[in-house]
C-alpha positions, 0 to 999 in steps of 0.5 A, a space after each residue: 673541869 678537874 675536881 677535888 672530893 673533900 671528905 669520903 662521904 657516902 653522898 660522894 660515893 653514891 651520888 657525887 662522883 658519878 654525877 662529875 663523871 656524867 657532865 664530862 669532868 673528872 675527879 683527880 683527888 680524893 682529901 681525907 683525914 684518913 689516908 687509908 680511908 682515902 685510898 680505899 675510896 680512890 681504888 673504888 673509883 679509880 681516882 689517881 690522887 688520894 691524900 690526907 693533905 687538903 693543900 696538896 689538892 689545893 695546890 694543883 693548878 689543874 684543880 678548878 673545883 672542889 666538893 666539900 661533904 666532910 662533917 658539918 664544923 669543917 665546912 667553913 674552914 676548908 671552903 675558905 682554904 679552897 677559896 683562898 687558893 682560887 678554887 670554886 666550891 660546891 658544898 654540903 649543906 649546912 654551908 656552916 654552923 653559924 651565921 657568921 662563918 657563912 657570912 665569912 664564906 660568902 664574902 670570901 667567894 665574892 672577893 676572890 670571884 669564884 663561885 660558892 654553892 651549896 648542894 641542895 639537891 631538892 630543887 634540882 628534881 624535876 618533881 620539885 621544879 614542876 611544883 614550882 612551875 604549877 605555883 607560878 602559873 597561877 592555877 591554884 590561886 592564892 596560897 594559903 598553906 603548905 604541909 611539908 613531911 620530910 620523915 625518914 628513918 636513919 640508917 645504921 650507917 649514917 648514925 654517927 655524929 648526926 645522932 651523937 655530936 651536937 657541938 658539930 652539927 648533929 641533929 635532924 634540924 641541920 640535916 633535913 630542916 635545911 632542905 626543907 627551908 630551901 625547897 620552900 624558899 625555891 617553890 614559893 619564891 618567898 622567904 620565912 620572916 618567923 618559926 615556932 618548933 617543937 622537938 623529940 629526942 631519945 629514940 636513936 641518941 641519948 636525948 640530947 639531940 634533936 631526932 625529929 622536929 615539928 614547927 610552923 613557919 610564916 612567910 613574908 606573903 603571910 603563907 603559913 607552913 607546917 613541916 615535920 622532919 624525923 630520923 625515927 619514921 621507919 614507915 613513913 613517906 615524904 610528902 608535900 601538899 600546897 593548898 590555894 584557893 582555886 586548887 592544891 598540889 599533892 606531892 608524894 615521896 618526893 623528898 628524896 635523893 632518887 628521882 621518883 614521886 608522884 604529883 596530883 592537881 586537885 581542883 574543880 576537875 577532879 584530883 589528876 595526876 601530873 606527868 613529870 620526866 624524872 632527872 637525876 638531882 645530882 647531875 642537874 645540880 653539878 651541870 648547872 654549877 659547871 654552867 656557873 663557873 664556866 659561863 657565869 650563870 647562876 648555881 642551882 643553889 647559891 651561897 646566899 641559898 645556903 645561907 638563908 637555909 642555915 639562918 632558918 634552920 638555926 632559928 628553928 633550933 632556937 625555937 625548939 629549944 626556947 619554946 618561943 617564936 623565933 624571927 628569921 633574920 639573915 645577916 647581911 
């Protein structure tokens, strides 16, 4: 397949371009509002067509799919434009900024019969898939509670709008918590029904954007999940602990873009490491997307998954702002 990259993002530069090539596809266009930026990106990656006009790429009949990694507030309009031209869309999270916009995107993709997927990369990690497998095996019994830590230190180069542009989706919740939401839904095969949360700010920003958030989600099955996400944790390690009636899963350093991390199974036999054959998360994601386009299979994270993670993120934000427990209700 031939692709157009919409947005000269770090993730496109560091991960997605290589992933697309690794699965045998090619990038034909790089689109940016800044032509000089697009041209520099194209020169760096040997992309033949840099442009500042999205329609130039969308009107090319040879382009099958687009990858959108622009600022959050542009995702909806750019995806709708691509869908209107019958392009399949892989969109960065969050899928949109509002539930209404996410729903519009889902409906448009269904009407045009194109694939709309969201790049929730973590569910493509071998470690996360192994955790899901262990849970489904029943070896740790009934799940009682989950604790998730996704605290990182946001590098200077990535701050910008993430800590200064609240109206257009800045802050840790729409950047990291949405990934937590998707990962939790994936491993538990369950959906949250309510959330409570508190947020912190003022360390990196001027104080009006959430830089850290801690909260609790209650899932349909009754499972309680506590989570902590942060942009300001310079020396933290990500992790995921699942406590069951017959055992526990302790996972270290797994909420990352890099294929790494450790998993331990703790039960009556002691604490034993689980073998993981790590794989490139993005290659897995884009390979499954390609199969969805060409063979009708499901993408790794569907538009419905993206709608869910956005809805949960918006509920977490509302809970943090209001101090109240908020019901998670998907728009249908």
